[in-house]
TIRO-989116 format. One record per atom (N, C-alpha, C): residue in one letter; y, x, z; residue number from 0; atom name. Coordinates in steps of 0.001 Angstrom, whole numbers, plus 500000, padded with zeros to 6 digits. Each point is the difference from the previous one (the first is absolute). Layout:
N
<site residu="a" v="Y" u="X" w="Z" num="NUM" atome="CA"/>
...
//
This chain:
70
<site residu="m" v="504224" u="488745" w="500583" num="0" atome="N"/>
<site residu="m" v="499010" u="500198" w="498712" num="0" atome="CA"/>
<site residu="m" v="499091" u="498984" w="499939" num="0" atome="C"/>
<site residu="t" v="499972" u="499167" w="498731" num="1" atome="N"/>
<site residu="t" v="498807" u="498935" w="500147" num="1" atome="CA"/>
<site residu="t" v="498538" u="500717" w="499433" num="1" atome="C"/>
<site residu="r" v="499436" u="498892" w="500426" num="2" atome="N"/>
<site residu="r" v="498490" u="500344" w="499723" num="2" atome="CA"/>
<site residu="r" v="499434" u="500364" w="497951" num="2" atome="C"/>
<site residu="e" v="501270" u="499829" w="499725" num="3" atome="N"/>
<site residu="e" v="499485" u="499849" w="498518" num="3" atome="CA"/>
<site residu="e" v="500789" u="501251" w="499727" num="3" atome="C"/>
<site residu="t" v="500779" u="500812" w="500954" num="4" atome="N"/>
<site residu="t" v="500573" u="501078" w="499312" num="4" atome="CA"/>
<site residu="t" v="499209" u="501240" w="500689" num="4" atome="C"/>
<site residu="a" v="499762" u="499789" w="501120" num="5" atome="N"/>
<site residu="a" v="498893" u="501006" w="500385" num="5" atome="CA"/>
<site residu="a" v="498910" u="499947" w="499495" num="5" atome="C"/>
<site residu="t" v="499300" u="499157" w="499145" num="6" atome="N"/>
<site residu="t" v="499477" u="500131" w="498677" num="6" atome="CA"/>
<site residu="t" v="499575" u="500417" w="499269" num="6" atome="C"/>
<site residu="s" v="501718" u="500470" w="499434" num="7" atome="N"/>
<site residu="s" v="500243" u="500890" w="498766" num="7" atome="CA"/>
<site residu="s" v="500611" u="501276" w="500578" num="7" atome="C"/>
<site residu="f" v="499659" u="500496" w="501051" num="8" atome="N"/>
<site residu="f" v="499313" u="501318" w="500342" num="8" atome="CA"/>
<site residu="f" v="499150" u="500768" w="499036" num="8" atome="C"/>
<site residu="i" v="499899" u="501135" w="499541" num="9" atome="N"/>
<site residu="i" v="498472" u="500701" w="499142" num="9" atome="CA"/>
<site residu="i" v="500348" u="501429" w="500443" num="9" atome="C"/>
<site residu="p" v="498777" u="500218" w="500769" num="10" atome="N"/>
<site residu="p" v="500213" u="501752" w="499757" num="10" atome="CA"/>
<site residu="p" v="500781" u="500942" w="499204" num="10" atome="C"/>
<site residu="g" v="500518" u="500313" w="500091" num="11" atome="N"/>
<site residu="g" v="501124" u="501285" w="499045" num="11" atome="CA"/>
<site residu="g" v="501116" u="499435" w="499925" num="11" atome="C"/>
<site residu="m" v="500394" u="498952" w="500344" num="12" atome="N"/>
<site residu="m" v="501098" u="499514" w="500540" num="12" atome="CA"/>
<site residu="m" v="501355" u="500587" w="500189" num="12" atome="C"/>
<site residu="r" v="500583" u="500320" w="499842" num="13" atome="N"/>
<site residu="r" v="501233" u="500417" w="501096" num="13" atome="CA"/>
<site residu="r" v="500441" u="498840" w="500535" num="13" atome="C"/>
<site residu="c" v="500701" u="500211" w="501106" num="14" atome="N"/>
<site residu="c" v="500488" u="498835" w="501136" num="14" atome="CA"/>
<site residu="c" v="501091" u="501280" w="500801" num="14" atome="C"/>
<site residu="c" v="500793" u="498811" w="500758" num="15" atome="N"/>
<site residu="c" v="500766" u="501003" w="501075" num="15" atome="CA"/>
<site residu="c" v="500043" u="498996" w="501306" num="15" atome="C"/>
<site residu="s" v="500155" u="500561" w="501317" num="16" atome="N"/>
<site residu="s" v="500029" u="499958" w="500715" num="16" atome="CA"/>
<site residu="s" v="501038" u="498349" w="500604" num="16" atome="C"/>
<site residu="a" v="500047" u="498630" w="500290" num="17" atome="N"/>
<site residu="a" v="500614" u="498988" w="500186" num="17" atome="CA"/>
<site residu="a" v="501005" u="500086" w="500970" num="17" atome="C"/>
<site residu="r" v="499498" u="500926" w="501261" num="18" atome="N"/>
<site residu="r" v="500810" u="500738" w="500834" num="18" atome="CA"/>
<site residu="r" v="499693" u="500828" w="500846" num="18" atome="C"/>
<site residu="t" v="500711" u="500560" w="501310" num="19" atome="N"/>
<site residu="t" v="499788" u="501566" w="500475" num="19" atome="CA"/>
<site residu="t" v="498438" u="499156" w="500968" num="19" atome="C"/>
<site residu="i" v="498918" u="500887" w="499478" num="20" atome="N"/>
<site residu="i" v="499073" u="499681" w="500830" num="20" atome="CA"/>
<site residu="i" v="499654" u="501544" w="500718" num="20" atome="C"/>
<site residu="v" v="499550" u="499525" w="501628" num="21" atome="N"/>
<site residu="v" v="500158" u="500761" w="500445" num="21" atome="CA"/>
<site residu="v" v="498476" u="500424" w="500408" num="21" atome="C"/>
<site residu="f" v="499278" u="501249" w="499923" num="22" atome="N"/>
<site residu="f" v="497933" u="500089" w="500852" num="22" atome="CA"/>
<site residu="f" v="500573" u="501065" w="501102" num="22" atome="C"/>
<site residu="g" v="498641" u="500441" w="499872" num="23" atome="N"/>
<site residu="g" v="499688" u="501285" w="501197" num="23" atome="CA"/>
<site residu="g" v="500547" u="500857" w="499378" num="23" atome="C"/>
<site residu="g" v="500133" u="500257" w="498978" num="24" atome="N"/>
<site residu="g" v="499709" u="501455" w="499326" num="24" atome="CA"/>
<site residu="g" v="501899" u="500275" w="499696" num="24" atome="C"/>
<site residu="g" v="501023" u="498911" w="499952" num="25" atome="N"/>
<site residu="g" v="501072" u="500118" w="499612" num="25" atome="CA"/>
<site residu="g" v="500871" u="498820" w="499536" num="25" atome="C"/>
<site residu="i" v="500809" u="499799" w="499120" num="26" atome="N"/>
<site residu="i" v="500424" u="499014" w="499487" num="26" atome="CA"/>
<site residu="i" v="500136" u="499973" w="498244" num="26" atome="C"/>
<site residu="v" v="499649" u="499276" w="499402" num="27" atome="N"/>
<site residu="v" v="500596" u="499713" w="498937" num="27" atome="CA"/>
<site residu="v" v="501357" u="499080" w="499643" num="27" atome="C"/>
<site residu="q" v="500455" u="500602" w="499013" num="28" atome="N"/>
<site residu="q" v="501954" u="499283" w="499943" num="28" atome="CA"/>
<site residu="q" v="499537" u="498927" w="499004" num="28" atome="C"/>
<site residu="r" v="500788" u="498829" w="500644" num="29" atome="N"/>
<site residu="r" v="499701" u="498940" w="498972" num="29" atome="CA"/>
<site residu="r" v="500328" u="500219" w="498281" num="29" atome="C"/>
<site residu="a" v="499518" u="499887" w="498987" num="30" atome="N"/>
<site residu="a" v="500069" u="500537" w="498740" num="30" atome="CA"/>
<site residu="a" v="499309" u="500838" w="499535" num="30" atome="C"/>
<site residu="a" v="499391" u="500925" w="500574" num="31" atome="N"/>
<site residu="a" v="499282" u="501161" w="499928" num="31" atome="CA"/>
<site residu="a" v="498797" u="499363" w="498375" num="31" atome="C"/>
<site residu="l" v="499826" u="501142" w="499586" num="32" atome="N"/>
<site residu="l" v="499392" u="499750" w="498973" num="32" atome="CA"/>
<site residu="l" v="498304" u="499939" w="500251" num="32" atome="C"/>
<site residu="g" v="499155" u="499692" w="499387" num="33" atome="N"/>
<site residu="g" v="498787" u="499969" w="500363" num="33" atome="CA"/>
<site residu="g" v="498845" u="499651" w="498569" num="33" atome="C"/>
<site residu="t" v="499097" u="500230" w="500270" num="34" atome="N"/>
<site residu="t" v="498964" u="499976" w="498903" num="34" atome="CA"/>
<site residu="t" v="498827" u="499203" w="500792" num="34" atome="C"/>
<site residu="l" v="499697" u="498730" w="499306" num="35" atome="N"/>
<site residu="l" v="498602" u="498929" w="500351" num="35" atome="CA"/>
<site residu="l" v="498640" u="501147" w="499968" num="35" atome="C"/>
<site residu="v" v="499049" u="499957" w="501469" num="36" atome="N"/>
<site residu="v" v="499058" u="500511" w="499496" num="36" atome="CA"/>
<site residu="v" v="499073" u="498934" w="500234" num="36" atome="C"/>
<site residu="s" v="499559" u="498601" w="500929" num="37" atome="N"/>
<site residu="s" v="499441" u="499535" w="499719" num="37" atome="CA"/>
<site residu="s" v="500539" u="498452" w="501056" num="37" atome="C"/>
<site residu="q" v="499243" u="498747" w="499844" num="38" atome="N"/>
<site residu="q" v="499955" u="498985" w="500662" num="38" atome="CA"/>
<site residu="q" v="499133" u="499185" w="500107" num="38" atome="C"/>
<site residu="r" v="499840" u="499864" w="500919" num="39" atome="N"/>
<site residu="r" v="498733" u="499129" w="500976" num="39" atome="CA"/>
<site residu="r" v="500315" u="498909" w="500623" num="39" atome="C"/>
<site residu="e" v="499625" u="498998" w="500292" num="40" atome="N"/>
<site residu="e" v="499824" u="499185" w="501195" num="40" atome="CA"/>
<site residu="e" v="499484" u="499945" w="501145" num="40" atome="C"/>
<site residu="n" v="500510" u="499365" w="501238" num="41" atome="N"/>
<site residu="n" v="499671" u="500142" w="500869" num="41" atome="CA"/>
<site residu="n" v="500153" u="499046" w="500907" num="41" atome="C"/>
<site residu="l" v="499436" u="499327" w="500528" num="42" atome="N"/>
<site residu="l" v="500481" u="498955" w="501226" num="42" atome="CA"/>
<site residu="l" v="500465" u="498971" w="499273" num="42" atome="C"/>
<site residu="g" v="500016" u="499781" w="498613" num="43" atome="N"/>
<site residu="g" v="500863" u="498933" w="499263" num="43" atome="CA"/>
<site residu="g" v="501676" u="500869" w="499620" num="43" atome="C"/>
<site residu="r" v="500108" u="500588" w="500365" num="44" atome="N"/>
<site residu="r" v="501765" u="501091" w="499895" num="44" atome="CA"/>
<site residu="r" v="499173" u="501277" w="498436" num="44" atome="C"/>
<site residu="t" v="501089" u="500195" w="499099" num="45" atome="N"/>
<site residu="t" v="499451" u="501171" w="498731" num="45" atome="CA"/>
<site residu="t" v="501130" u="501175" w="501197" num="45" atome="C"/>
<site residu="l" v="499285" u="500784" w="499876" num="46" atome="N"/>
<site residu="l" v="500038" u="501199" w="500404" num="46" atome="CA"/>
<site residu="l" v="500129" u="501626" w="498871" num="46" atome="C"/>
<site residu="f" v="500957" u="500350" w="499833" num="47" atome="N"/>
<site residu="f" v="500172" u="501326" w="499131" num="47" atome="CA"/>
<site residu="f" v="500673" u="501178" w="500358" num="47" atome="C"/>
<site residu="t" v="498740" u="500782" w="499515" num="48" atome="N"/>
<site residu="t" v="500365" u="501848" w="499999" num="48" atome="CA"/>
<site residu="t" v="500879" u="500232" w="499129" num="48" atome="C"/>
<site residu="v" v="500702" u="500841" w="500557" num="49" atome="N"/>
<site residu="v" v="501652" u="500368" w="499208" num="49" atome="CA"/>
<site residu="v" v="500077" u="501391" w="500281" num="49" atome="C"/>
<site residu="d" v="499982" u="501134" w="498917" num="50" atome="N"/>
<site residu="d" v="499809" u="501471" w="500147" num="50" atome="CA"/>
<site residu="d" v="501878" u="499929" w="499648" num="50" atome="C"/>
<site residu="f" v="500844" u="500088" w="500806" num="51" atome="N"/>
<site residu="f" v="501451" u="500262" w="499949" num="51" atome="CA"/>
<site residu="f" v="499879" u="501571" w="499633" num="51" atome="C"/>
<site residu="d" v="501351" u="500100" w="498884" num="52" atome="N"/>
<site residu="d" v="500449" u="501110" w="499147" num="52" atome="CA"/>
<site residu="d" v="500102" u="501235" w="501326" num="52" atome="C"/>
<site residu="s" v="500534" u="499445" w="501478" num="53" atome="N"/>
<site residu="s" v="500457" u="501080" w="501060" num="53" atome="CA"/>
<site residu="s" v="498672" u="500383" w="500431" num="53" atome="C"/>
<site residu="g" v="498662" u="499730" w="500151" num="54" atome="N"/>
<site residu="g" v="498705" u="500409" w="500126" num="54" atome="CA"/>
<site residu="g" v="499159" u="498931" w="500987" num="54" atome="C"/>
<site residu="q" v="500828" u="499390" w="500164" num="55" atome="N"/>
<site residu="q" v="499059" u="498566" w="500969" num="55" atome="CA"/>
<site residu="q" v="499573" u="499590" w="499195" num="55" atome="C"/>
<site residu="r" v="498535" u="499481" w="500789" num="56" atome="N"/>
<site residu="r" v="499332" u="498860" w="499314" num="56" atome="CA"/>
<site residu="r" v="499448" u="499137" w="501048" num="56" atome="C"/>
<site residu="l" v="500520" u="498442" w="499731" num="57" atome="N"/>
<site residu="l" v="500418" u="499240" w="500803" num="57" atome="CA"/>
<site residu="l" v="499174" u="498715" w="499759" num="57" atome="C"/>
<site residu="i" v="499202" u="499366" w="501072" num="58" atome="N"/>
<site residu="i" v="499707" u="498608" w="499336" num="58" atome="CA"/>
<site residu="i" v="501104" u="499061" w="500903" num="58" atome="C"/>
<site residu="l" v="500110" u="499199" w="499329" num="59" atome="N"/>
<site residu="l" v="500956" u="499016" w="499812" num="59" atome="CA"/>
<site residu="l" v="499804" u="498171" w="499688" num="59" atome="C"/>
<site residu="f" v="500588" u="499416" w="500539" num="60" atome="N"/>
<site residu="f" v="500410" u="498897" w="499766" num="60" atome="CA"/>
<site residu="f" v="500341" u="499659" w="498720" num="60" atome="C"/>
<site residu="a" v="500120" u="498457" w="499008" num="61" atome="N"/>
<site residu="a" v="500687" u="499553" w="498688" num="61" atome="CA"/>
<site residu="a" v="501199" u="500801" w="500365" num="61" atome="C"/>
<site residu="h" v="500075" u="498615" w="501195" num="62" atome="N"/>
<site residu="h" v="501594" u="500059" w="500006" num="62" atome="CA"/>
<site residu="h" v="501138" u="501244" w="500046" num="62" atome="C"/>
<site residu="e" v="499234" u="501383" w="500856" num="63" atome="N"/>
<site residu="e" v="500455" u="501284" w="499993" num="63" atome="CA"/>
<site residu="e" v="500328" u="500815" w="498190" num="63" atome="C"/>
<site residu="i" v="499052" u="499696" w="499037" num="64" atome="N"/>
<site residu="i" v="500791" u="500392" w="499486" num="64" atome="CA"/>
<site residu="i" v="500508" u="499316" w="498293" num="64" atome="C"/>
<site residu="e" v="500683" u="500158" w="499121" num="65" atome="N"/>
<site residu="e" v="500392" u="499651" w="498926" num="65" atome="CA"/>
<site residu="e" v="499368" u="500473" w="498533" num="65" atome="C"/>
<site residu="p" v="499602" u="499645" w="499133" num="66" atome="N"/>
<site residu="p" v="500274" u="500824" w="499073" num="66" atome="CA"/>
<site residu="p" v="501069" u="500159" w="499104" num="66" atome="C"/>
<site residu="i" v="499720" u="500871" w="499102" num="67" atome="N"/>
<site residu="i" v="500909" u="500833" w="498966" num="67" atome="CA"/>
<site residu="i" v="500069" u="499576" w="498772" num="67" atome="C"/>
<site residu="a" v="500574" u="499400" w="499235" num="68" atome="N"/>
<site residu="a" v="500375" u="499601" w="498159" num="68" atome="CA"/>
<site residu="a" v="499517" u="501207" w="499624" num="68" atome="C"/>
<site residu="a" v="498835" u="500084" w="498912" num="69" atome="N"/>
<site residu="a" v="500686" u="500993" w="498961" num="69" atome="CA"/>
<site residu="a" v="500659" u="500042" w="499735" num="69" atome="C"/>
//
């Protein structure tokens, strides 16, 4: 995902996971649907908080999510 694409995400936008994500609480499967909660910069990288429909709330990098066309 390019920097331009990363900045096109806005809170409330629907998205999906671009790959399977393994984290301490389990696994989010590839293409799992979610809603973007927030976006922030940290050490020059963009981080996104996503609420997945399956109940997990994760902080992810831009390459781990994809927007869903409305």
